[in-house]
C-alpha positions in Angstrom: 0.0 0.0 0.0 2.8 2.4 0.9 4.4 1.7 -2.5 1.1 2.4 -4.3 0.9 5.7 -2.4 4.5 6.6 -3.3 3.7 5.8 -7.0 0.7 8.2 -6.8 2.8 10.9 -5.3 5.4 10.5 -8.1 2.7 10.5 -10.8 1.1 13.6 -9.3 4.4 15.4 -9.2 4.9 14.5 -12.9 1.4 15.7 -13.7 1.9 19.0 -11.9 5.0 19.4 -14.1 2.8 19.1 -17.2 3.1 15.3 -17.9 -0.5 14.6 -19.2 0.2 10.9 -19.5 1.2 10.6 -15.9 -1.9 12.5 -14.9 -4.0 10.1 -16.9 -2.3 7.1 -15.3 -2.7 8.7 -11.8 -6.5 9.2 -12.4 -6.8 5.6 -13.8 -5.0 4.2 -10.7 -7.0 6.1 -8.0 -10.4 5.7 -9.5 -11.0 2.1 -8.4 -9.8 2.9 -4.9 -12.1 5.9 -4.7 -15.0 3.9 -6.0 -14.6 1.3 -3.3 -14.2 3.9 -0.6 -17.3 5.8 -1.8 -19.3 2.5 -1.8 -18.1 1.7 1.7 -19.0 5.2 3.0 -22.5 5.0 1.5 -23.1 1.5 2.9 -21.9 2.6 6.4 -24.4 5.6 6.2 -27.2 3.2 5.2 -27.5 4.7 1.7 -27.7 2.9 -1.6 -24.3 2.3 -3.0 -25.4 2.8 -6.6 -24.8 6.6 -6.0 -21.1 6.0 -5.6 -20.2 6.9 -9.2 -21.6 10.4 -8.7 -19.3 10.8 -5.7 -16.3 9.5 -7.5 -16.9 12.0 -10.3 -17.2 14.8 -7.7 -13.9 13.8 -6.2 -12.1 13.5 -9.5 -13.4 16.9 -10.5 -12.2 18.4 -7.2 -8.8 16.9 -7.5 -8.5 18.4 -11.1 -9.7 21.8 -10.1 -7.7 22.0 -6.8 -4.5 20.1 -7.9 -2.6 23.4 -7.7 -3.2 23.4 -4.0 -1.4 20.1 -3.3 1.9 20.5 -1.7 4.4 18.7 -3.9 6.6 18.0 -0.8 3.8 16.1 0.9 2.4 12.6 0.1 -0.5 12.6 -2.3 -2.7 10.0 -0.7 -3.7 12.0 2.4 -4.6 15.0 0.3 -6.7 12.8 -2.0 -8.5 11.0 0.8 -9.3 14.3 2.5 -11.1 15.4 -0.6 -12.8 12.1 -0.9 -14.0 12.2 2.7 -15.3 15.7 2.3 -17.1 14.9 -1.0 -18.7 11.9 0.6 -19.9 14.0 3.6 -21.2 16.7 1.2 -23.2 14.0 -0.7 -24.7 12.5 2.5 -25.7 16.0 3.7 -27.4 16.8 0.5 -29.3 13.6 0.8 -30.2 14.0 4.4 -31.1 11.0 6.5 -33.3 9.0 4.3 -34.3 5.3 4.4 -34.9 3.9 0.9 -37.7 1.4 0.8 -39.4 0.2 -2.3 -43.1 1.2 -1.9 -44.1 -1.7 -4.2 -43.1 -4.1 -1.5 -45.8 -2.7 0.7 -48.6 -1.8 -1.7 -50.9 -4.6 -0.6 -50.5 -3.9 3.1 -50.8 -0.1 3.2 -54.3 1.1 3.8 -55.6 3.6 1.3 -56.1 7.2 2.4 -59.5 7.6 3.9 -61.5 10.2 2.1 -62.5 13.0 4.4 -66.2 12.9 5.2 -68.1 15.8 3.5 -71.6 16.7 4.6 -74.3 16.7 2.0 -74.8 20.0 0.2 -78.3 20.4 1.7 -76.9 20.3 5.2 -74.2 22.9 4.4 -76.9 25.1 2.9 -79.1 24.6 6.0 -76.3 25.5 8.3 -75.3 28.4 6.2 -78.8 29.8 6.6 -78.5 29.6 10.3 -75.5 32.1 10.4 -76.0 35.8 11.1 -77.0 37.6 7.9 -73.7 39.5 7.5 -71.5 36.4 7.9 -73.7 34.5 5.5 -73.6 37.2 2.9 -69.8 37.5 3.1 -69.4 33.7 2.9 -71.8 33.5 0.0 -70.0 36.3 -1.9 -66.5 35.0 -1.3 -66.8 31.2 -1.2 -69.7 30.7 -3.6 -69.5 33.6 -6.0 -65.7 33.7 -5.8 -65.6 37.5 -5.3 -62.5 39.1 -3.8 -62.4 40.5 -0.3 -62.1 44.0 -1.9 -65.2 43.4 -4.1 -67.1 42.0 -1.2 -66.2 45.0 0.9 -67.5 47.4 -1.8 -70.6 45.4 -2.4 -71.7 45.4 1.3 -70.2 48.9 2.2 -67.7 47.3 4.7 -64.0 47.7 5.3 -61.8 44.9 4.0 -60.8 44.2 7.6 -64.5 43.8 8.6 -65.0 41.5 5.6 -62.0 39.3 6.8 -63.4 39.2 10.3 -66.9 38.2 9.1 -65.4 35.6 6.7 -63.3 34.1 9.5 -66.2 34.1 12.1 -68.6 32.7 9.5 -66.2 29.9 8.5 -65.5 29.0 12.1 -69.2 28.9 13.0 -70.2 26.9 9.9 -67.4 24.4 10.6 -68.5 24.0 14.3 -72.1 23.5 13.2 -71.1 20.9 10.6 -69.0 19.0 13.1 -71.9 18.8 15.5 -74.1 16.9 12.9 
């Protein structure tokens, strides 16, 4: 392993000096090691390992873009693995803590979402009639006729604030009445 890391350091020094063949050999040599490390890191984090190739590409891109920051007097492997670790952490942070479960495995055992119970229109109309006149008029104008608060205020010679209060109170009263039945 030490010999491999020494070879990487030699190749990186040559690459920094402009030897593109050495740079190509270096990238070809480190890629399988990075791929295995990315898969291990994802597996340890409980993430699907099929995302490892994206992480490897991020690492190689960072190495390429930041190669000028590497100290040619230092070994290459620790610098490379620091980048790899940081890219893995970045990837896991972007994903958040997620558990991947194929929903098809549970399709037969998951209950369907219960439809909310809606009262019949006749009951809604009856309860609407039991509201105070101003609340009923405001609700009718906004909810049924789709008028704006501004138009409703003009129509009933009210301020927009008074319309909002009447609307809120009317909806609260109507909701309470419909829950009772």
